[in-house]
Every structure is written in C-alpha cells, then in structure tokens.
C-alpha positions as CSV (number, residue, x, y, z in Angstrom):
1,M,-43.9,-132.1,-74.3
2,G,-41.0,-129.7,-74.6
3,R,-37.8,-129.0,-72.4
4,I,-38.4,-129.0,-68.5
5,N,-36.4,-126.1,-67.3
6,D,-37.1,-125.6,-63.7
7,F,-34.8,-128.5,-62.8
8,E,-31.1,-128.4,-63.2
9,H,-31.2,-132.3,-63.8
10,I,-34.1,-134.3,-64.2
11,G,-34.3,-137.7,-65.5
12,V,-34.2,-141.6,-64.8
13,M,-31.6,-143.9,-63.6
14,I,-31.5,-147.5,-64.6
15,D,-29.9,-150.6,-62.8
16,N,-27.8,-152.5,-64.9
17,S,-26.1,-154.2,-62.3
18,R,-28.5,-157.0,-61.2
19,N,-28.5,-159.4,-64.1
20,G,-30.3,-157.2,-66.6
21,V,-27.8,-155.2,-68.7
22,M,-30.0,-152.9,-71.3
23,N,-28.9,-153.4,-74.6
24,L,-27.8,-150.3,-76.7
25,S,-30.9,-150.2,-78.7
26,T,-33.1,-150.2,-75.7
27,V,-31.0,-147.6,-74.0
28,K,-31.2,-145.5,-77.0
29,K,-35.0,-145.9,-77.3
30,L,-34.9,-144.7,-73.7
31,I,-33.1,-142.0,-74.3
32,T,-35.4,-140.6,-77.1
33,I,-38.4,-141.0,-74.8
34,L,-36.6,-138.9,-72.2
35,E,-36.3,-136.4,-74.8
36,K,-39.8,-136.4,-75.8
37,L,-40.8,-135.8,-72.3
38,G,-38.5,-133.0,-71.7
39,F,-35.9,-134.8,-69.3
40,N,-32.3,-134.2,-69.7
41,T,-30.7,-136.7,-67.7
42,L,-30.1,-140.8,-68.0
43,M,-27.8,-142.1,-65.1
44,L,-26.6,-145.9,-66.0
45,Y,-26.3,-147.7,-62.6
46,T,-23.3,-150.0,-63.1
47,E,-21.9,-151.5,-59.8
48,D,-19.1,-153.7,-62.1
49,T,-21.1,-154.0,-65.5
50,Y,-18.5,-151.6,-67.1
51,E,-15.1,-151.9,-68.7
52,V,-12.5,-150.3,-66.3
53,N,-8.9,-150.1,-67.5
54,N,-6.5,-152.4,-65.9
55,Q,-9.4,-154.8,-64.3
56,P,-10.2,-157.7,-66.8
57,Y,-12.3,-159.4,-63.8
58,F,-14.2,-156.4,-63.3
59,G,-17.7,-157.2,-65.0
60,Y,-16.3,-160.4,-66.4
61,L,-19.1,-162.3,-68.0
62,R,-21.6,-160.1,-66.4
63,G,-22.5,-158.3,-69.9
64,R,-20.5,-155.3,-69.0
65,Y,-20.6,-152.2,-71.2
66,S,-17.4,-151.7,-73.1
67,K,-15.7,-148.7,-73.5
68,A,-16.9,-148.3,-76.9
69,E,-20.3,-148.8,-76.2
70,L,-20.6,-146.4,-73.4
71,K,-19.1,-143.9,-75.9
72,E,-21.4,-145.0,-78.6
73,L,-24.3,-144.3,-75.7
74,D,-23.0,-141.0,-74.5
75,A,-22.7,-139.4,-78.1
76,Y,-26.3,-140.8,-78.9
77,A,-27.4,-138.9,-75.6
78,A,-25.7,-135.9,-76.4
79,E,-27.5,-135.9,-79.8
80,H,-31.1,-136.1,-78.1
81,S,-30.0,-133.4,-75.4
82,V,-29.6,-135.6,-72.6
83,E,-26.8,-135.9,-70.4
84,L,-25.6,-139.4,-69.7
85,I,-24.4,-139.9,-66.1
86,P,-22.2,-142.9,-64.9
87,C,-23.5,-144.1,-61.7
88,I,-21.2,-146.5,-60.2
89,Q,-20.0,-147.8,-56.5
90,T,-16.9,-146.9,-54.6
91,L,-17.8,-148.4,-51.5
92,A,-20.3,-150.9,-51.1
93,H,-22.8,-153.0,-53.4
94,L,-19.5,-154.8,-55.2
95,N,-20.7,-158.0,-54.2
96,A,-20.2,-159.3,-58.1
97,I,-16.3,-158.7,-58.2
98,M,-15.6,-160.3,-54.5
99,R,-16.2,-164.0,-56.1
100,W,-12.5,-163.2,-57.8
101,P,-9.4,-163.7,-56.0
102,Q,-7.9,-161.0,-57.5
103,Y,-10.2,-158.4,-55.2
104,A,-9.7,-160.4,-51.7
105,A,-7.2,-158.1,-50.6
106,I,-9.5,-154.9,-50.6
107,R,-12.6,-156.5,-49.1
108,D,-13.7,-155.2,-45.6
109,T,-16.7,-157.5,-45.1
110,N,-19.7,-158.7,-47.5
111,D,-19.6,-156.5,-50.6
112,I,-17.7,-153.6,-49.0
113,L,-14.3,-152.4,-50.4
114,C,-11.8,-152.0,-46.8
115,V,-11.0,-148.6,-47.1
116,G,-7.9,-147.1,-46.4
117,E,-6.0,-149.5,-48.6
118,E,-3.8,-148.2,-51.4
119,K,-5.3,-151.1,-53.6
120,V,-8.6,-149.6,-53.1
121,Y,-8.0,-146.4,-54.5
122,E,-5.8,-147.6,-57.4
123,L,-9.1,-149.6,-58.4
124,I,-10.7,-146.5,-57.9
125,E,-8.4,-144.4,-59.9
126,D,-8.9,-147.1,-62.8
127,M,-12.6,-146.4,-62.7
128,F,-12.3,-142.6,-63.4
129,A,-9.7,-142.9,-65.7
130,T,-12.5,-144.8,-67.7
131,L,-15.1,-142.6,-66.7
132,A,-13.0,-139.7,-68.1
133,E,-12.4,-141.6,-71.2
134,C,-16.0,-142.4,-72.1
135,F,-18.4,-139.7,-71.2
136,T,-18.6,-136.2,-71.8
137,S,-20.6,-135.7,-68.5
138,R,-18.3,-134.4,-65.6
139,V,-20.8,-135.5,-62.9
140,V,-20.5,-139.1,-61.6
141,N,-22.8,-140.8,-58.7
142,V,-20.3,-142.6,-56.6
143,G,-22.7,-144.4,-54.7
144,M,-21.6,-145.1,-51.0
145,D,-24.7,-146.4,-49.8
146,E,-25.9,-149.1,-47.5
147,A,-22.4,-150.1,-46.5
148,E,-24.3,-151.4,-43.3
149,A,-20.7,-153.2,-41.9
150,L,-18.4,-150.4,-43.0
151,G,-15.2,-150.8,-40.8
152,L,-16.4,-153.7,-39.0
153,G,-15.0,-156.8,-40.8
154,N,-11.1,-156.9,-42.1
155,Y,-10.9,-153.1,-41.5
156,L,-11.5,-153.8,-37.7
157,K,-8.8,-156.7,-37.5
158,K,-6.5,-154.3,-38.9
159,H,-7.2,-151.1,-37.2
160,G,-9.7,-151.6,-34.4
161,Y,-13.0,-150.0,-34.1
162,Q,-12.8,-146.5,-35.4
163,K,-15.5,-144.1,-35.6
164,R,-17.5,-145.2,-38.5
165,L,-18.5,-141.6,-39.9
166,E,-15.1,-140.6,-39.7
167,I,-14.0,-144.1,-41.8
168,L,-16.8,-142.9,-44.2
169,G,-15.6,-139.1,-44.3
170,N,-12.2,-140.1,-44.6
171,H,-12.8,-142.4,-47.8
172,L,-15.0,-139.8,-49.3
173,L,-12.2,-137.2,-49.2
174,R,-9.8,-139.8,-50.9
175,V,-12.4,-140.7,-53.6
176,S,-13.2,-136.9,-54.4
177,Q,-9.5,-136.1,-54.8
178,I,-8.9,-138.7,-57.3
179,A,-12.3,-137.7,-59.3
180,D,-11.1,-133.9,-58.7
181,R,-7.9,-134.8,-60.9
182,Y,-10.2,-135.6,-63.6
183,G,-12.6,-132.7,-63.4
184,F,-15.6,-134.6,-62.1
185,T,-18.2,-133.2,-59.6
186,L,-19.8,-135.9,-57.4
187,C,-23.2,-137.0,-56.2
188,M,-23.6,-139.8,-53.9
189,W,-26.7,-141.3,-52.0
190,S,-27.0,-139.9,-48.5
191,D,-28.2,-142.6,-46.6
192,M,-25.1,-143.6,-44.7
193,F,-24.4,-140.1,-43.0
194,Y,-28.1,-140.2,-42.1
195,K,-27.8,-143.7,-40.4
196,L,-24.4,-143.1,-38.8
197,L,-26.1,-139.8,-37.4
198,T,-29.5,-141.1,-36.3
199,G,-29.0,-144.6,-36.1
200,S,-32.3,-145.0,-38.1
201,F,-33.3,-144.8,-41.7
202,Y,-35.7,-142.2,-43.4
203,G,-39.0,-143.5,-42.4
204,D,-38.1,-143.2,-38.9
205,K,-40.8,-140.0,-38.1
206,D,-38.8,-139.2,-35.0
207,A,-35.2,-139.1,-36.6
208,E,-33.9,-135.8,-36.2
209,I,-30.3,-134.4,-36.5
210,S,-28.9,-131.6,-34.4
211,E,-27.3,-128.3,-35.8
212,E,-24.1,-129.8,-34.3
213,Q,-24.3,-132.9,-36.1
214,A,-25.4,-131.1,-39.4
215,E,-22.2,-129.1,-38.9
216,E,-20.1,-132.2,-38.3
217,V,-21.2,-133.7,-41.6
218,A,-21.2,-130.5,-43.8
219,A,-17.5,-130.2,-42.5
220,M,-16.7,-134.0,-43.8
221,I,-18.4,-133.3,-47.5
222,P,-15.6,-132.1,-50.0
223,E,-16.6,-128.8,-52.1
224,N,-17.1,-131.5,-55.4
225,V,-19.8,-133.5,-53.6
226,R,-23.4,-133.5,-53.4
227,L,-25.7,-135.7,-51.8
228,I,-28.8,-137.3,-53.0
229,Y,-31.8,-138.1,-50.9
230,W,-33.5,-141.2,-51.7
231,D,-36.7,-142.2,-50.7
232,Y,-39.2,-144.7,-52.3
233,W,-41.8,-145.8,-49.8
234,K,-43.7,-142.9,-48.5
235,W,-46.4,-140.7,-50.0
236,E,-47.3,-138.4,-46.9
237,P,-46.1,-134.7,-48.0
238,E,-45.1,-133.9,-44.4
239,H,-42.8,-137.0,-44.8
240,F,-40.6,-135.3,-47.9
241,D,-41.2,-132.1,-46.3
242,K,-39.4,-132.9,-43.2
243,H,-36.7,-135.1,-44.8
244,I,-35.5,-132.7,-47.4
245,Q,-35.3,-130.0,-44.6
246,I,-33.1,-132.3,-42.4
247,H,-30.9,-132.9,-45.4
248,Q,-30.5,-129.0,-46.3
249,K,-29.2,-128.8,-42.8
250,F,-25.7,-130.1,-44.1
251,A,-26.2,-130.8,-48.0
252,K,-25.9,-127.9,-50.5
253,D,-27.5,-128.1,-54.2
254,L,-29.3,-131.5,-52.5
255,W,-30.4,-134.3,-55.2
256,Y,-33.6,-136.3,-54.6
257,A,-34.0,-140.1,-56.2
258,G,-37.5,-141.2,-56.5
259,A,-38.8,-144.6,-57.6
260,L,-40.0,-145.9,-60.8
261,W,-41.1,-149.1,-58.7
262,N,-40.0,-152.4,-60.9
263,W,-38.0,-154.6,-58.7
264,V,-40.6,-156.6,-56.4
265,G,-41.5,-158.9,-59.4
266,F,-42.5,-159.3,-62.8
267,A,-45.2,-156.8,-62.8
268,P,-44.7,-153.2,-62.5
269,H,-46.2,-151.0,-59.7
270,N,-47.2,-147.7,-61.7
271,A,-50.2,-147.0,-59.2
272,F,-48.4,-146.7,-56.1
273,T,-45.2,-144.9,-58.0
274,I,-47.3,-142.4,-59.5
275,D,-49.3,-141.5,-55.8
276,A,-46.1,-141.5,-54.4
277,M,-43.9,-139.5,-56.8
278,E,-46.7,-136.8,-57.0
279,T,-46.2,-136.2,-53.8
280,A,-42.3,-136.0,-53.8
281,V,-42.4,-133.8,-57.0
282,A,-44.5,-131.1,-55.1
283,S,-42.2,-131.2,-51.8
284,C,-38.8,-131.0,-54.0
285,R,-40.7,-128.3,-56.1
286,K,-41.4,-126.5,-52.4
287,G,-38.0,-127.3,-50.9
288,Q,-36.4,-125.9,-54.3
289,V,-34.4,-129.1,-54.8
290,R,-33.6,-128.7,-58.3
291,N,-32.0,-132.2,-59.1
292,M,-34.2,-135.1,-59.5
293,I,-33.7,-138.6,-60.8
294,F,-36.4,-141.3,-60.7
295,T,-34.7,-145.0,-60.2
296,M,-35.5,-148.2,-61.9
297,W,-33.6,-150.7,-59.8
298,G,-33.5,-154.5,-60.8
299,D,-33.2,-156.2,-57.2
300,D,-33.1,-159.9,-57.2
301,G,-32.8,-160.5,-61.2
302,A,-34.0,-157.5,-62.8
303,E,-37.4,-159.4,-63.4
304,C,-39.9,-156.2,-64.5
305,A,-39.6,-154.7,-67.7
306,R,-38.4,-150.9,-67.8
307,F,-40.7,-150.0,-70.4
308,S,-43.6,-151.2,-68.3
309,L,-43.2,-148.4,-66.2
310,L,-44.3,-145.8,-69.0
311,P,-47.5,-144.8,-67.4
312,S,-45.2,-143.7,-64.1
313,L,-42.8,-141.6,-66.1
314,Y,-45.2,-139.8,-68.1
315,M,-47.6,-139.0,-65.1
316,I,-44.2,-137.6,-63.4
317,A,-43.6,-135.4,-66.3
318,C,-47.0,-134.1,-66.0
319,D,-46.6,-133.7,-61.8
320,I,-43.3,-131.4,-62.9
321,R,-45.2,-129.5,-65.7
322,G,-48.2,-128.7,-63.3
323,I,-50.7,-130.7,-65.7
324,T,-53.5,-131.7,-63.2
325,D,-56.2,-132.2,-65.7
326,E,-56.6,-136.4,-65.7
327,A,-58.3,-136.7,-69.3
328,E,-55.5,-134.2,-70.6
329,R,-52.8,-136.3,-69.0
330,K,-54.4,-139.7,-70.2
331,R,-54.7,-138.3,-74.0
332,G,-51.2,-136.9,-74.1
333,F,-50.2,-140.5,-72.8
334,E,-51.9,-142.2,-75.6
335,E,-50.7,-139.6,-78.2
336,M,-47.1,-140.3,-77.4
337,F,-47.0,-144.2,-76.7
338,G,-49.9,-145.2,-78.9
339,I,-51.9,-147.2,-76.5
340,A,-54.2,-145.6,-73.9
341,F,-53.1,-145.0,-70.3
342,D,-55.7,-147.1,-68.7
343,D,-55.2,-150.4,-71.1
344,F,-51.2,-149.7,-70.0
345,M,-51.8,-149.7,-66.6
346,L,-53.2,-153.0,-66.9
347,L,-49.8,-154.6,-66.6
348,D,-49.9,-153.7,-63.0
349,F,-52.6,-156.4,-62.5
350,P,-50.4,-159.5,-62.0
351,G,-48.6,-158.1,-59.0
352,T,-51.7,-156.5,-57.1
353,T,-54.0,-159.3,-57.2
354,N,-53.4,-160.1,-53.8
355,D,-52.4,-156.7,-52.0
356,R,-51.1,-158.0,-48.6
357,L,-47.6,-159.2,-49.2
358,N,-46.0,-155.9,-50.5
359,N,-48.2,-156.4,-53.7
360,N,-46.0,-159.1,-55.5
361,A,-48.2,-161.9,-55.5
362,D,-47.1,-162.6,-59.2
363,K,-43.6,-163.7,-57.8
364,Y,-44.2,-165.4,-54.5
365,L,-47.1,-167.2,-55.8
366,L,-45.0,-168.4,-59.1
367,Y,-42.2,-169.7,-56.8
368,N,-44.0,-170.6,-53.8
369,D,-43.5,-174.6,-54.0
370,P,-46.6,-176.8,-54.3
371,F,-45.2,-179.5,-51.8
372,L,-43.2,-177.4,-49.2
373,G,-45.7,-174.1,-49.7
374,I,-43.5,-171.6,-47.7
375,L,-46.3,-168.8,-48.3
376,D,-49.4,-171.4,-48.6
377,M,-51.0,-169.4,-45.8
378,A,-50.9,-166.3,-47.5
379,V,-52.9,-167.7,-50.5
380,T,-56.6,-167.0,-50.5
381,E,-59.2,-169.1,-52.1
382,D,-60.0,-167.0,-55.0
383,D,-56.1,-166.2,-56.3
384,G,-56.4,-168.3,-59.2
385,A,-59.5,-166.7,-60.2
386,R,-58.3,-163.0,-59.8
387,F,-55.2,-164.4,-62.3
388,G,-57.9,-165.9,-64.5
389,A,-59.6,-162.5,-64.8
390,C,-56.1,-160.7,-65.2
391,V,-55.7,-163.1,-68.6
392,K,-58.9,-161.6,-70.2
393,K,-57.9,-158.2,-69.7
394,L,-54.4,-158.7,-71.0
395,E,-55.0,-160.7,-74.0
396,P,-56.4,-157.7,-76.2
397,F,-53.1,-155.9,-76.1
398,T,-50.8,-158.8,-76.8
399,A,-51.1,-157.9,-80.8
400,H,-49.9,-154.4,-80.2
401,A,-47.3,-153.4,-82.6
402,E,-44.7,-151.8,-80.3
403,W,-45.6,-152.8,-76.9
404,G,-47.8,-156.2,-77.4
405,Y,-44.7,-158.5,-76.0
406,L,-45.0,-156.7,-72.6
407,F,-48.5,-157.8,-72.4
408,E,-48.0,-161.2,-73.8
409,S,-45.3,-162.0,-71.0
410,A,-47.9,-160.7,-68.4
411,K,-50.6,-163.0,-69.5
412,C,-48.9,-166.0,-70.2
413,L,-47.6,-165.5,-66.1
414,C,-51.3,-165.2,-65.3
415,E,-52.5,-168.3,-67.2
416,A,-49.8,-170.1,-64.9
417,L,-50.7,-168.5,-62.0
418,E,-54.4,-169.0,-62.6
419,I,-54.0,-172.6,-61.5
420,K,-50.8,-172.8,-59.8
421,A,-51.6,-170.3,-57.1
422,N,-53.9,-172.7,-55.2
423,L,-52.5,-176.2,-56.3
424,G,-50.3,-176.4,-53.0
425,Q,-53.3,-175.6,-51.1
426,R,-55.5,-178.2,-52.8
427,T,-52.7,-180.7,-52.5
428,R,-51.8,-180.7,-49.2
429,K,-55.5,-180.4,-48.2
430,A,-56.6,-183.6,-50.2
431,Y,-53.3,-185.7,-48.7
432,Q,-54.2,-184.9,-45.3
433,E,-57.9,-185.7,-45.7
434,E,-56.7,-189.2,-47.3
435,D,-58.7,-188.1,-50.4
436,R,-56.7,-190.5,-53.2
437,E,-59.5,-189.4,-55.6
438,A,-59.0,-185.8,-55.0
439,L,-55.1,-186.4,-55.8
440,L,-55.6,-188.3,-58.7
441,E,-57.6,-185.5,-60.2
442,L,-54.8,-183.1,-59.6
443,L,-52.1,-185.0,-61.7
444,P,-53.5,-183.4,-64.9
445,V,-53.3,-180.3,-63.4
446,Y,-49.7,-180.6,-62.6
447,E,-49.7,-181.3,-66.1
448,E,-51.1,-178.4,-67.3
449,V,-49.1,-176.0,-65.0
450,I,-46.2,-177.3,-66.5
451,R,-47.5,-176.5,-70.1
452,R,-48.5,-172.9,-69.1
453,M,-45.2,-172.3,-67.1
454,E,-43.1,-173.4,-70.2
455,C,-45.5,-170.9,-72.6
456,F,-44.4,-168.3,-70.0
457,Y,-40.8,-168.9,-70.2
458,H,-40.9,-168.4,-74.1
459,A,-43.0,-165.2,-73.6
460,Y,-40.6,-164.1,-71.0
461,E,-37.2,-164.8,-72.9
462,R,-38.4,-162.8,-75.8
463,Q,-39.3,-160.0,-73.7
464,W,-35.8,-160.2,-71.7
465,M,-34.1,-160.6,-75.3
466,I,-35.9,-157.3,-76.3
467,E,-34.7,-155.3,-73.4
468,N,-31.6,-156.4,-72.0
469,K,-28.2,-158.2,-73.3
470,P,-28.4,-162.1,-73.1
471,H,-26.0,-162.2,-69.8
472,G,-28.1,-162.6,-66.9
473,F,-30.8,-164.8,-68.4
474,E,-28.9,-167.8,-67.1
475,V,-30.2,-166.7,-63.9
476,Q,-33.8,-167.0,-65.0
477,D,-33.2,-170.1,-67.0
478,I,-31.9,-171.7,-63.6
479,R,-35.1,-170.3,-61.6
480,L,-37.6,-171.0,-64.1
481,G,-36.2,-174.2,-65.3
482,G,-35.8,-175.2,-61.9
483,L,-39.5,-174.6,-61.1
484,V,-40.7,-176.6,-64.2
485,Q,-38.4,-179.5,-63.2
486,R,-39.8,-179.3,-59.4
487,M,-43.4,-179.4,-60.4
488,K,-42.4,-182.3,-62.7
489,H,-40.6,-184.1,-59.5
490,C,-43.8,-183.3,-57.5
491,E,-46.2,-184.8,-60.3
492,K,-44.0,-187.7,-60.1
493,R,-44.4,-188.3,-56.4
494,L,-47.9,-187.8,-56.6
495,Q,-48.6,-190.2,-59.2
496,E,-46.3,-192.8,-57.3
497,F,-48.1,-192.1,-54.1
498,V,-51.4,-192.6,-55.7
499,S,-50.5,-195.7,-57.6
500,G,-49.1,-197.2,-53.9
501,E,-45.4,-197.1,-54.9
502,L,-45.3,-194.8,-52.1
503,S,-46.8,-195.3,-48.8
504,E,-46.3,-191.5,-47.7
505,L,-45.7,-187.9,-48.7
506,P,-43.5,-186.6,-45.8
507,E,-43.6,-182.9,-47.5
508,L,-47.5,-182.7,-47.1
509,S,-47.5,-184.2,-43.6
510,E,-45.9,-181.1,-42.0
511,H,-47.9,-178.6,-40.3
512,L,-47.5,-175.4,-42.2
513,L,-46.4,-172.2,-39.6
514,D,-47.2,-168.6,-40.5
515,P,-44.1,-167.3,-42.0
516,F,-44.8,-164.1,-40.2
517,G,-44.2,-165.9,-36.8
518,N,-48.1,-165.7,-36.2
519,G,-48.3,-161.8,-35.8
520,E,-47.1,-161.9,-32.5
521,T,-43.6,-160.8,-33.1
522,Y,-43.0,-160.0,-37.1
523,E,-44.4,-157.4,-39.3
524,P,-45.0,-158.7,-42.7
525,H,-41.9,-156.9,-44.0
526,D,-39.8,-158.6,-41.9
527,F,-40.2,-161.6,-44.1
528,C,-38.8,-160.9,-47.5
529,V,-41.5,-162.0,-50.3
530,N,-39.5,-160.0,-52.8
531,S,-36.4,-162.7,-52.8
532,W,-36.2,-165.8,-54.9
533,R,-34.4,-167.8,-52.3
534,E,-36.7,-166.8,-49.6
535,I,-39.8,-168.0,-51.4
536,A,-38.5,-171.0,-53.2
537,S,-37.2,-173.2,-50.4
538,V,-35.9,-172.9,-46.8
539,N,-33.1,-175.1,-47.9
540,I,-31.4,-172.7,-49.8
541,I,-28.6,-171.4,-47.6
C-alpha cells in the first residue's frame, strides 16, 4: 500500500504480558504485514516479559524475551522500515513480579511500585540499561497507567498522605532523568494525570480541566516525555474531539492509542473496532495528532488470536489513507491476505451471537457452570442454535492454507457451545420439575459436550502454539482442563441422581438471582463477564 507519511509514528502495540508472549516468527510476520500496510511502528508491551540486567526473577518462567531475541527482532524490524519500540511499566501493572520476595521491599500496594524508594530506581535503571542495549529506537513507552492506589499502601504508612498528583510528578521526573542518561525520549499513558485532575475517566462527558490545572500538569511533565491519550470504547466524533482538545491544553506532541479489540474472549471484535477507529482517526487528523498506535491487549489470558484482527488493521490503514470506497477496500484486503474480507469477518460471529453482555458470549457461555449457572439468566433459548449456525459459516474456511487455523479454532468452539450454551438451563429446569426422563436424556448431551470440548482444546492449542511461546498455555490447560473435568463431575452427579444413588442435587435447587442486581442498582458493565474467575464460580476468591 506504500508508506504512510502523514504521521510520525503509526502502528500497533501487542500485549505480551498476560500469558501470551508472541513467538519470534509471529512477531516477524506481523512486522512484514505492518510494512505492507505502510505502518512504521510496532510497540512490544512487556510488563515483565523481557530480560533485564541484574534481575533474574524478572519475567522468570513467563516466556520473557531474552536480550538476544530482542536484538533479533529489532534488527528484523529495521530491515522492514519498522521502528520497534519497547513498551514497559515503571509504576503499576507489575503484579507478576510481586509474587517474588525479592520485590517485596519496593511494593506500595497491589501491582504498584513504592515510589521514592531507591531500590525502585535501581530496578528502573536496570530496565533502561537493558533497553539501550537491545533496541535501536530511542523512544520508550514507560506505562504509568491505572495506578489507582498510588501512594495509598506502604507509601502511605511511611510518608503519610501526600498529594497524589505530586507523587506521580516526582516519580516521572526521576524516571525521565534515568532515561535521559541513555538518550531516550519517553511516552506514557495519560490517564493518571486525567483522573487525578478530574476524578473521572475519559468517558465522562462532563469532565473538564481548567487552564490553571493544565498549567500545573504541563509544568510537571519533563521535556523528554510525551503523553498518550488512550480511548477504546467510544465512537462519537464529539467525544474524541473534546478529549484531544483537553489533552492538548497540557500535552505537547500528543500521541493517541486506539484499540484492535481482541481482549474480551476467544473471538475478535472487528466490526466494533472498525466503526470506532474510523471516528478516532478522523478526530486525530482534525486535531493534528501525528502519532497513533492501535493496541492489541491480552486481558485475562490472551485468548484471542492476534491475526484475527487483520480486517480491523487493514480498514484503519484505509481510513488513514482516505480510501472510502467499500469495494476498493475489500478488494485490497483480499489481494493482500488471500481471503475475502467478508469471509474473514466471520471470525467475529462467536463473540456476537448474543449482544447483551459486552459481546463476549463465546467466553461467558463456555465457562458458565452447568450446575451453578451464574450467568444462566443471561442465556436465551436460541443461543445454542446461533452457535450452530456459526459452525456452518466457518466450516468452509478451515482448510485455508494460511489462516485456516483461526477458523478451525472458532468452529470447534462454536460446536461445543451449540449444545453447552443452554445445558445449564435445561438441567435446572428438568431437575426442579422433577422430570427424571428429561434428566436421563441429558446424560449423553454431557458426554457430547465433553467430546466437543476436547476437540476445541486441540484446535485452540494449535492456534496458540502457532502464534505464541508455549509459556502461558498452562493457564489455558488449567481453565479448559478444569472445565472438562467439571463437566464430567456434573455428569457423574446427574447419573447418580437419576439412578437413585443420590436423593438430591442441592446445587440445582437454588433459585438463581440476576447477576446484575435485577437492574435496580447496577449497570451490566459493573459485573465483569470478561474475567474467567467471575464466570466460572463465585467460590474463586
């Protein structure tokens, strides 16, 4: 498509910190795709999944990139005119290292570093020394986002309550000084400044920052630091326009980070991504924002394949270039990737068969327990049939030479959900109506769910190993293996009840409550149906 020249940095950020660490061949493949699209930037998001000098427990057993691997990727990216930028964390989101006693002394609370402690800056010094050795880019994203409890843990015990904006500013200054010694320019997520100033997040339409507040923050941001306004959930032009303008009151050379939605389950969300990012790109162009990245997060286990978002990535490239003709856009996609755009978009289907719960029916119906049924009240009568229809649509593309593995995994998941989606409802109904004949008829259904689950497991394992290092898949083994064992256990108890060995099944006697509080107090987004532990059982603490 040719190089995009309108932006200084335009590219993608991939999350390698939530179990799924992309293997080198996959990163290289993504780099070649970015080059074809005309993008010039790839950020590697690594909370602890990279080797750091003097820190043997940093990323230990997590599939971290070695220094040799980082150098190899950096050289490959340079050959393809892509700047490989490290994207790390120097404040929060470091929960993975907090399991090791070596880091207990530098913990504030949760996943947040106890700023001001010299050992914190010794760690950060080691980070920058490593990055300087491994990357030719002299831009680093230092994170510092979502540190909601900054200064409220061990820091508070030691220093008493301090103005949290000043804590953040002082820490940023120390980090910027270390970075400056290695010649780095920094960028960081802007949300903590925004939250500490307004008490809200970007989504609040009434949020405002006064000129006085803007001047206060601008004075706190070191010369070698740029802010990144990240915003993933909206699609209204006025929303993006407003928040870009607010940021530009205190942030020079503002960056924008959008989303390639791949972190709410096993399925991608290309349709939403394409609509939202078209608006975001237009607002960035209007606001003269010259640095844009599109994030591929891996929340709750990196379940979704990265390459399933290719339709979104391609359409964003078209938006940036001003290519608006739909036929031309779709034709270009098929020429580049060897499969029709509309066919590739079928990968969205498993996550959108039921559009009420954050569009991740593929995940919450998979892990919804057949006896406990936390989310049974969210299941509709025809959900199973919807997944069955998905199977028929996905089947023809499972043999595609390059992308068939994506369709095979999605198809096998839909086959399992075709009969599992409503299984809990059917079981509870039959039990509470004392219909032993119906319960007896469900026993082979449990057997078939288990068989289909095992088929999905093998397809999903193949998908994972194609795109990622093997580290992190143990989490999927635990979840999917546990689900299969749970199905076997429920089947066993059902069999024992039908045969008369058990006189009751107390789990199926309970009256189910609306997980959203009957709509009286809570909005649906207050209940997290994106988190495995919130779906599988209320007993996971």
